[in-house]
N, C-alpha and C positions, 0 to 999 in steps of 0.2 A: 285447329287442334283442340280437342276437349281437355279439360283439366282432370287430373286423376284423384282418386280418393286418398292416396298417400299424401299428396300435396295438401289437400284439405286437412288431414290429420296434423300435418306439420304446422299449418297456419293456426289451427286451434290450439296447438301447444304454445305457440307464440302469444296467443290471446288468453292464456290461462289466468292472467290477472284481471281480465275484463269480465265482469259479471253480466249475465243476461244476453250473451251472444248466441244467435241461432243462424241457421242457413236454410236456403231453399235451393234445390238443384233445378236448373233451368237450361235446357238446350245444351247440355254437356258442361255447363259452367255452374258456379255456386254464387248466389247472392248472399251477402252477409248483413245481418240485422243486429241491432242492440236495442233491447226493450221495444221491439216493433218498428224501429227506424232503420231503413236501409242506409248503410254508411259506406258500403263498398262491395267488393266481390273478388272472386278468383277467376281469372280469365287467362286461358292458355298457361296455366301454372304460374301466374303472376298475381301477387297479393296487391290489389289496387283499392284505394279509398277515394271518395268524392273530394273534389278540390273545392274547399270552402274558404271563407275569408280568413279564418284563424290559422290555416296552414298553407295558404296560397304562396307565401314567401318563405317556406320552411327549407327550401333547398332540395326537396324531394323531386325526383325525375318525373316529368309528365309522360304519360303513355296513353295511347288510344286502346280501350279494351276490345273494341270490334269496329269494323267499318261504319262510318257515319255517327259514331258515338262522341260525346263530349270527352275531352281529355280528363284523365284521372291521375292520381299520384301513386307512384310505386313505393310500397313499403319494403325497404331492403334491410332494415334493422333486424337483428336477432335478439334485441333487448326487450323482454316483456314489459318492463316498467316504462320504457320510452314509447312503446306501442300503445300501452294503456293511456298515456297522456295524449297521444295523437288522436286516438279513437274518441276520447272524452271531448276533445275540442271539436272534432267533426260532428259528433252527435249533438253536442250543445248548439252548434251553428244550425243544424237541420231541424231542431225542435221549434 
């Protein structure tokens, strides 16, 4: 199932406190970038981020974005400040 534009808009509202976020649509899903670094995506209308060392033990639920992919972590918070902190940690780990 492909993700829909309305869900993308919802996620971008959650990301409103994070500067420099962009996306690329790919095969019905959306890849999410911050300052050119891919940190996650929207897969089947699920907001997932890469599982990095700083958030590995955060208690976020692991999910597989698509068959044969590495597990990612599901963002289920609706708190923009909390999401900003998580994204900052992930992007910092990936740089």
